[in-house]
N, CA, C and O of each residue as an XYZ file, in Angstrom:
444
protein
N     -25.211     75.944     23.439
C     -26.152     74.973     23.941
C     -27.285     74.820     22.935
O     -27.790     75.806     22.396
N     -27.673     73.592     22.692
C     -28.739     73.316     21.741
C     -30.103     73.531     22.390
O     -30.329     73.091     23.517
N     -31.016     74.206     21.685
C     -32.388     74.294     22.193
C     -32.983     72.887     22.269
O     -32.637     72.021     21.466
N     -33.875     72.660     23.232
C     -34.461     71.326     23.426
C     -35.173     70.815     22.181
O     -35.124     69.620     21.890
N     -35.837     71.704     21.440
C     -36.530     71.260     20.229
C     -35.545     70.761     19.182
O     -35.814     69.775     18.496
N     -34.403     71.438     19.057
C     -33.388     71.005     18.101
C     -32.764     69.687     18.548
O     -32.545     68.792     17.732
N     -32.480     69.569     19.834
C     -31.896     68.330     20.348
C     -32.857     67.165     20.126
O     -32.427     66.071     19.758
N     -34.139     67.384     20.343
C     -35.147     66.354     20.118
C     -35.216     65.973     18.636
O     -35.304     64.793     18.297
N     -35.175     66.974     17.763
C     -35.216     66.706     16.318
C     -33.977     65.927     15.873
O     -34.076     65.032     15.034
N     -32.821     66.264     16.428
C     -31.594     65.537     16.081
C     -31.668     64.086     16.549
O     -31.270     63.172     15.826
N     -32.177     63.884     17.756
C     -32.331     62.526     18.286
C     -33.225     61.693     17.370
O     -32.904     60.554     17.030
N     -34.349     62.284     16.980
C     -35.298     61.587     16.120
C     -34.682     61.295     14.753
O     -34.848     60.194     14.227
N     -33.985     62.250     14.180
C     -33.331     62.059     12.884
C     -32.272     60.975     12.966
O     -32.108     60.188     12.034
N     -31.546     60.933     14.088
C     -30.477     59.960     14.263
C     -31.006     58.524     14.363
O     -30.258     57.573     14.135
N     -32.283     58.363     14.699
C     -32.861     57.013     14.761
C     -32.949     56.378     13.377
O     -32.807     55.164     13.236
N     -33.184     57.206     12.355
C     -33.375     56.689     11.005
C     -32.170     56.924     10.094
O     -32.034     56.275      9.056
N     -31.304     57.845     10.483
C     -30.173     58.211      9.638
C     -28.892     58.220     10.464
O     -28.931     58.281     11.693
N     -27.771     58.160      9.781
C     -26.475     58.237     10.443
C     -26.067     59.710     10.507
O     -25.561     60.263      9.531
N     -26.289     60.340     11.663
C     -26.008     61.763     11.829
C     -24.651     61.937     12.507
O     -24.379     61.325     13.540
N     -23.813     62.772     11.920
C     -22.513     63.109     12.499
C     -22.401     64.635     12.515
O     -22.517     65.287     11.478
N     -22.178     65.183     13.687
C     -22.009     66.631     13.824
C     -20.531     66.962     13.659
O     -19.676     66.350     14.298
N     -20.238     67.920     12.810
C     -18.863     68.369     12.615
C     -18.774     69.790     13.169
O     -19.363     70.723     12.624
N     -18.028     69.933     14.259
C     -17.826     71.241     14.871
C     -16.545     71.830     14.310
O     -15.463     71.276     14.506
N     -16.663     72.944     13.617
C     -15.505     73.604     13.022
C     -15.239     74.884     13.802
O     -16.112     75.744     13.917
N     -14.038     75.004     14.331
C     -13.676     76.180     15.131
C     -12.450     76.854     14.531
O     -11.462     76.206     14.186
N     -12.544     78.141     14.420
C     -11.417     78.942     13.978
C     -10.593     79.341     15.201
O     -11.131     79.478     16.300
N      -9.325     79.522     15.013
C      -8.423     79.897     16.114
C      -8.952     81.109     16.877
O      -8.908     81.138     18.107
N      -9.448     82.104     16.152
C      -9.881     83.346     16.801
C     -11.272     83.247     17.413
O     -11.735     84.187     18.060
N     -11.935     82.126     17.213
C     -13.158     81.847     17.968
C     -12.803     81.255     19.327
O     -13.601     81.287     20.264
N     -11.603     80.719     19.414
C     -11.166     80.042     20.629
C     -10.268     80.903     21.506
O     -10.209     80.703     22.719
N      -9.573     81.854     20.905
C      -8.651     82.692     21.677
C      -8.635     84.107     21.101
O      -8.708     84.301     19.888
N      -8.541     85.068     21.978
C      -8.484     86.462     21.547
C      -7.031     86.879     21.337
O      -6.179     86.577     22.173
N      -6.738     87.562     20.246
C      -5.384     88.092     20.073
C      -5.188     89.297     20.996
O      -6.156     89.978     21.335
N      -3.973     89.558     21.396
C      -3.669     90.695     22.276
C      -3.617     91.970     21.438
O      -2.557     92.366     20.954
N      -4.780     92.607     21.274
C      -4.879     93.817     20.449
C      -5.108     95.083     21.272
O      -5.126     96.186     20.725
N      -5.282     94.928     22.573
C      -5.601     96.087     23.413
C      -7.098     96.182     23.626
O      -7.793     95.166     23.654
N      -7.601     97.409     23.777
C      -9.025     97.614     24.043
C      -9.843     97.499     22.762
O      -9.525     98.108     21.741
N     -10.908     96.699     22.843
C     -11.826     96.535     21.724
C     -13.229     96.908     22.183
O     -13.623     96.586     23.303
N     -13.972     97.574     21.333
C     -15.376     97.855     21.608
C     -16.177     97.043     20.597
O     -16.053     97.232     19.387
N     -17.005     96.131     21.121
C     -17.762     95.208     20.285
C     -19.257     95.444     20.464
O     -19.709     95.840     21.538
N     -20.015     95.196     19.404
C     -21.469     95.308     19.474
C     -22.086     93.968     19.106
O     -21.764     93.396     18.065
N     -22.974     93.470     19.959
C     -23.700     92.239     19.679
C     -24.682     92.528     18.545
O     -25.529     93.413     18.662
N     -24.565     91.779     17.448
C     -25.396     92.034     16.269
C     -26.874     91.781     16.535
O     -27.728     92.402     15.903
N     -27.188     90.877     17.464
C     -28.590     90.557     17.743
C     -29.212     91.501     18.760
O     -30.314     92.006     18.549
N     -28.513     91.739     19.860
C     -29.110     92.529     20.948
C     -28.733     94.005     20.896
O     -29.408     94.842     21.495
N     -27.652     94.326     20.179
C     -27.182     95.704     20.138
C     -26.351     96.085     21.357
O     -25.914     97.229     21.481
N     -26.134     95.133     22.255
C     -25.350     95.388     23.468
C     -23.911     95.741     23.095
O     -23.296     95.089     22.251
N     -23.391     96.778     23.736
C     -22.010     97.211     23.517
C     -21.157     96.642     24.651
O     -21.531     96.713     25.821
N     -20.017     96.082     24.287
C     -19.126     95.471     25.263
C     -17.712     95.942     24.983
O     -17.255     95.927     23.839
N     -17.025     96.359     26.031
C     -15.628     96.762     25.897
C     -14.764     95.687     26.542
O     -14.997     95.291     27.684
N     -13.771     95.223     25.802
C     -12.879     94.168     26.274
C     -11.446     94.636     26.125
O     -11.066     95.182     25.089
N     -10.651     94.421     27.163
C      -9.225     94.714     27.089
C      -8.500     93.423     26.747
O      -8.195     92.623     27.631
N      -8.224     93.221     25.463
C      -7.560     91.990     25.035
C      -6.070     92.002     25.370
O      -5.382     90.999     25.183
N      -5.578     93.127     25.860
C      -4.194     93.192     26.318
C      -4.019     92.491     27.655
O      -2.896     92.195     28.061
N      -5.118     92.226     28.336
C      -5.093     91.563     29.638
C      -5.075     90.047     29.452
O      -5.988     89.478     28.854
N      -4.044     89.407     29.963
C      -3.930     87.948     29.855
C      -5.089     87.254     30.549
O      -5.566     86.224     30.073
N      -5.550     87.804     31.670
C      -6.665     87.166     32.387
C      -7.954     87.243     31.573
O      -8.753     86.307     31.614
N      -8.181     88.331     30.834
C      -9.360     88.439     29.967
C      -9.289     87.426     28.829
O     -10.284     86.780     28.500
N      -8.102     87.292     28.231
C      -7.933     86.323     27.149
C      -8.106     84.898     27.658
O      -8.727     84.069     26.992
N      -7.554     84.610     28.844
C      -7.691     83.277     29.431
C      -9.148     82.957     29.756
O      -9.611     81.842     29.518
N      -9.869     83.935     30.300
C     -11.284     83.732     30.639
C     -12.099     83.464     29.376
O     -12.980     82.604     29.373
N     -11.805     84.200     28.306
C     -12.493     83.998     27.029
C     -12.227     82.586     26.502
O     -13.159     81.887     26.104
N     -10.969     82.169     26.497
C     -10.603     80.841     25.992
C     -11.272     79.745     26.808
O     -11.751     78.762     26.242
N     -11.312     79.895     28.119
C     -11.954     78.906     28.985
C     -13.450     78.822     28.695
O     -14.014     77.731     28.610
N     -14.084     79.977     28.544
C     -15.528     80.013     28.254
C     -15.817     79.326     26.912
O     -16.779     78.566     26.799
N     -15.001     79.588     25.916
C     -15.204     78.972     24.606
C     -14.995     77.455     24.677
O     -15.755     76.692     24.082
N     -13.973     77.029     25.399
C     -13.689     75.597     25.544
C     -14.859     74.892     26.229
O     -15.273     73.812     25.806
N     -15.391     75.509     27.290
C     -16.531     74.916     28.003
C     -17.754     74.832     27.101
O     -18.508     73.861     27.169
N     -17.958     75.836     26.261
C     -19.103     75.839     25.353
C     -18.998     74.690     24.344
O     -19.990     74.017     24.063
N     -17.815     74.472     23.809
C     -17.611     73.378     22.851
C     -17.788     72.024     23.533
O     -18.382     71.108     22.965
N     -17.266     71.904     24.759
C     -17.423     70.650     25.506
C     -18.893     70.379     25.818
O     -19.336     69.232     25.750
N     -19.649     71.414     26.156
C     -21.073     71.249     26.450
C     -21.835     70.818     25.197
O     -22.713     69.960     25.274
N     -21.515     71.391     24.077
C     -22.172     71.006     22.831
C     -21.852     69.548     22.487
O     -22.738     68.801     22.072
N     -20.603     69.147     22.654
C     -20.212     67.758     22.404
C     -20.949     66.814     23.358
O     -21.364     65.726     22.959
N     -21.110     67.232     24.616
C     -21.850     66.423     25.594
C     -23.305     66.255     25.166
O     -23.873     65.170     25.289
N     -23.906     67.336     24.663
C     -25.296     67.264     24.210
C     -25.436     66.334     23.010
O     -26.417     65.597     22.906
N     -24.469     66.364     22.112
C     -24.504     65.436     20.986
C     -24.408     63.996     21.490
O     -25.166     63.132     21.048
N     -23.479     63.735     22.411
C     -23.337     62.385     22.962
C     -24.624     61.924     23.624
O     -25.051     60.787     23.427
N     -25.246     62.797     24.408
C     -26.472     62.411     25.116
C     -27.616     62.164     24.138
O     -28.581     61.478     24.476
N     -27.518     62.714     22.933
C     -28.520     62.471     21.893
C     -28.154     61.269     21.031
O     -28.894     60.910     20.115
N     -27.007     60.643     21.325
C     -26.561     59.492     20.551
C     -25.956     59.864     19.213
O     -25.895     59.038     18.303
N     -25.510     61.103     19.090
C     -24.953     61.600     17.829
C     -23.439     61.693     17.933
O     -22.908     62.287     18.871
N     -22.752     61.104     16.968
C     -21.298     61.226     16.922
C     -20.922     62.640     16.507
O     -21.642     63.289     15.748
N     -19.786     63.108     17.011
C     -19.329     64.439     16.607
C     -17.824     64.448     16.421
O     -17.088     63.681     17.044
N     -17.392     65.341     15.544
C     -15.975     65.536     15.251
C     -15.672     67.004     15.506
O     -16.436     67.884     15.107
N     -14.559     67.262     16.169
C     -14.130     68.639     16.389
C     -12.913     68.902     15.512
O     -11.892     68.222     15.618
N     -13.041     69.906     14.641
C     -11.986     70.251     13.689
C     -11.661     71.728     13.854
O     -12.553     72.555     14.039
N     -10.381     72.048     13.786
C      -9.951     73.451     13.854
C      -9.398     73.877     12.498
O      -8.769     73.093     11.788
N      -9.647     75.128     12.162
C      -9.191     75.622     10.858
C      -7.684     75.808     10.793
O      -7.122     75.885      9.701
N      -7.016     75.882     11.945
C      -5.571     76.085     11.950
C      -4.792     74.782     12.126
O      -3.582     74.802     12.351
N      -5.491     73.650     12.022
C      -4.850     72.339     12.146
C      -5.312     71.453     10.991
O      -6.428     71.614     10.497
N      -4.465     70.522     10.560
C      -4.891     69.606      9.492
C      -6.092     68.775      9.965
O      -6.075     68.223     11.065
N      -7.112     68.693      9.143
C      -8.323     67.972      9.541
C      -8.216     66.469      9.308
O      -9.004     65.706      9.867
N      -7.271     66.035      8.505
C      -7.170     64.613      8.170
C      -6.906     63.747      9.402
O      -7.446     62.645      9.506
N      -6.090     64.227     10.330
C      -5.800     63.441     11.534
C      -7.053     63.303     12.396
O      -7.332     62.221     12.911
N      -7.808     64.386     12.557
C      -9.039     64.344     13.358
C     -10.056     63.397     12.729
O     -10.702     62.616     13.428
N     -10.192     63.468     11.415
C     -11.135     62.573     10.730
C     -10.681     61.116     10.838
O     -11.499     60.225     11.066
N      -9.399     60.877     10.677
C      -8.868     59.522     10.793
C      -9.131     58.928     12.163
O      -9.586     57.789     12.271
N      -8.843     59.701     13.225
C      -9.105     59.231     14.596
C     -10.588     58.953     14.804
O     -10.961     57.952     15.417
N     -11.428     59.844     14.291
C     -12.869     59.675     14.443
C     -13.329     58.360     13.831
O     -14.024     57.584     14.486
N     -12.950     58.099     12.578
C     -13.426     56.896     11.913
C     -12.817     55.623     12.505
O     -13.483     54.588     12.534
N     -11.576     55.675     12.974
C     -10.981     54.513     13.650
C     -11.745     54.202     14.935
O     -12.083     53.047     15.192
N     -12.015     55.221     15.735
C     -12.749     55.041     16.985
C     -14.156     54.517     16.717
O     -14.644     53.628     17.414
N     -14.784     55.068     15.723
C     -16.147     54.653     15.377
C     -16.164     53.194     14.931
O     -17.056     52.436     15.313
N     -15.194     52.804     14.134
C     -15.122     51.422     13.661
C     -14.909     50.458     14.827
O     -15.557     49.413     14.894
N     -14.010     50.801     15.740
C     -13.763     49.949     16.912
C     -15.007     49.818     17.760
O     -15.312     48.734     18.258
N     -15.727     50.909     17.929
C     -16.952     50.889     18.740
C     -18.006     50.000     18.084
O     -18.707     49.261     18.775
N     -18.123     50.065     16.777
C     -19.112     49.239     16.074
C     -18.746     47.762     16.117
O     -19.634     46.910     16.157
N     -17.463     47.445     16.111
C     -17.028     46.041     16.172
C     -17.304     45.431     17.545
O     -17.514     44.223     17.658
N     -17.305     46.259     18.585
C     -17.572     45.763     19.946
C     -19.041     45.436     20.177
O     -19.372     44.711     21.114
N     -19.917     45.958     19.341
C     -21.366     45.744     19.528
C     -21.782     44.358     19.192
O     -22.962     44.024     19.297
């Protein structure tokens, strides 16, 4: 989620410039591999978290949470009037970019 000050700054910048947000996601940011028990430490807070990645329900919950986070960020960009592209590192980016620019061109022609 974008802090309100950042969202406001992006909105203001987008008034004078053509701002496009490119969200790049790696496969392992979106889904946990089944590795068994992992002990993780939050680098900022120092909080220790134990996760059983062998559990399908834990992996599914993680994937759902990540998907919702990306959708929320895309929604915030839209509400700020900023175009965004979602690209994954495990997929060819040319198709995503092509779709983005085709959609953008069609939208501009309708104005």
